[in-house]
N, C-alpha and C positions, 0 to 999 in steps of 0.2 A: 504494500501497501503507499502508496507517493501523498506528500504533503502538496496543495498545486494552494499557489495564491495567483488570484487572476482581478485582474484590475477592469472597472468598464462593468462589470456581471451584473447589472442591472434591468441590464435589455441587449434586444440582439445575438448577435455572435455571443458576448462573454456570457449572459444568461444561460447561454444552451450549449455552450461549454461548461459550467458548473455543473450543468443537468446531468452530463455523458461521464464528467468524472465523477460524479457523487453516487450515479446508478452503477458504478464498476466497481464502489466500495473504495476511492482514494478519499483523504482527509481534501476539504476543498475550502479554501479562505476565500470567500469573495468579498471583493473592495468596491466599492461606491459612493460617488457623490449623495446619492437617496437612495434604499431600496425599494424593494416592491415586492407585494405579494406573493409573485409565484417566487419571487428568491427566499423571502420569508416563508415559506411554505414548505421551502427545498429540504429543508437539515441540514442546512450547510452551518458554516460559522462565519457569520456576516461582520465586517467593519463598514458602515457607513459614516458619512463625512466628511470623507479624504479626496480633497481635492488634488491631481495631481499636478497644477500650475501651484502650489503652496508650499513651500520651505519647510513653515510653520506646520503644515496639515501631513504633507508624510512622513516627517519627523516625529511627529506623536503613534501615526499608524506604526511605523520602525518600534519604536519605543513600546508600543502597548505588544508586537510577537518579541519580544527581546527574551533570549537562549531557546526559541524554534529554531527549527531546520527545514528551510523550503528546498521542497527536491525539486518545483518546476515553477518558473515566476514568469506567468503569460502574459506582459504589458499589451491588454488590450482596448484600452483605452485614447478615443479619439474621437475628431467631430471632422466635416465634410462644409465646406464652405463653398456656394457655387461661383465663379464667378471670370473673369473674362479681359481682355485686354481695353475695353468699351468703358468696363464698370468696375473698375480696381476699385476697393477699400483697403489699406493699409492698413487698418485699424483689427478687420479683418483676418488680412494675412495674415498679422502677429499674433491674433488669438491663435490658430491654428499650431503656428513655429509652437507656443505655450503650451499647448495640449500633447500634439501632433510628437513633437521632434525633442521637447525640454521634460516634460513627463514621463514619457518611456526611462530616459538617460535620471531624471531625479532619481524614479522609486528605484531602478533596480543600485545607485550606486548609495541610497540608504539603506537599501537591505541585502547590502551585499556581506555581511559578518553571516547573516543567514544560512548564506551559500555555498557550502560546503563541497569538498570534492568528490564529485560526478552528478551537481547539481548543473542543472539546465534553464537558459534565460530564453525566452520566446520574445520577439516584436511582431506586433499583428500587424502590418507595414501594408503596401500596395505597390502593384508595378506600375500605380501612378506616378510613384518616387522612381520607375527608373528610365533613364535618361534616353538608352536604345530604343527602349519599348512606345515612347514619346511621338506618336504621328498624329496625334491630332489638335496638341495644341493646348491654351486654355486651362481653367481652374490654378491658377496662379498659385495662391497660396496652398494648395492640399497638394500638389505634385511637391513645391517647394520645400513644404514640412517631412514629406514623406522620403524625397531623397535626403534632407537631413539626418533623420533618426538612418534613415539605412547610415549612413558613413559612421553615423555614435554606433551602432551595432557592430558592425564593423573591426571600431577602436576597442569595444569594449570583450569582442571573440577575442583580438591579440594582448588584450590586458589581462583577463581574465585567467587564458586557457596553463598557464601551469598554477594554477588552484586547483585545475580540474575540472572548470565552469566552461560549458557549453554556449556558445551566445547564436542565435538564431531569426532570419529573416522568415518571416511568412506572407505568404498574399493568400486570401479565403478565397477569391473569387468575388463575382459580382450577387452580392446576396439580397435575398429582399430581407431588409431591417427600415427603422425609420428613417438611415441615411439615406439611402437607395428610393425614397415613395416607396416602397415593398416591391419592387423590381427584382428582378435575379433569381437565383437557386433559392432554395430553402434554410435557413439559418440551420436548421437540421444535420443539412448534409455537407453544409460546409464547413460547421463543426467537429462533424466526424472524419471531415479528411486530415482541419486540421490537427486533431488528437493521433491519428495515424502517422503524421511528419513529426510531432513530437513524442511518440513511442520510438519512432525508427531512427531518427536524426542523431549522431556520436559525432564526442569531442573532436574525433580525427576531422569532422565536418564543420567544425566550430567559421561562423564569418559566411556562412552560404547564404543563397536566399532562392524562396521555393514557392512550389504553387501547388496550395493546400493536393492538387491531384496529383503530386509527385515529381513535378519535373521541375528543373534549377531555372530558375531566370537571369533575363540579363542587367546589369546596372546600366 
């Protein structure tokens, strides 16, 4: 049985990942800003009131978990704002950086003492952060923030490898959540693929970027 901590666990992919881990008997720590009925009745440990953009909030979460071991850290919390060159809002772009890029780095750094040899860190990113894959433009804040978190994960993979901690980037696909307006594949399908990747990826593959369907993605 593994101890799995998931951020953004109150809805969408995060909620489904928590549900599937709980169903197979793992110990789940569900982290979110605001809990929901589905999470409260799932039978997992819930830590709410956590804002991944706040040093103080994340430090309080880490303090509450002091002395625990985390086998899998799933940095899932994220936001998407639609923008194009004709309607740029730099405040909105900065907000996406704070959540999507700085949030996973802040959480991982704070929980580093709990990530012992053999632990795995996952960042739920997007192929929209791939430079090579960008053929449609737009989405400046989202694309830039995801590209930023991708390079942060690469650095984390180098810095944590000697401690026996692997760091991996995961793309869930286009998933039917509030973020996508309900369009895409079911969250259950995406979560199952993500968990399969989490099971199979090993330390020698640290720093790599994967689609939940099982193939590597370009940078």
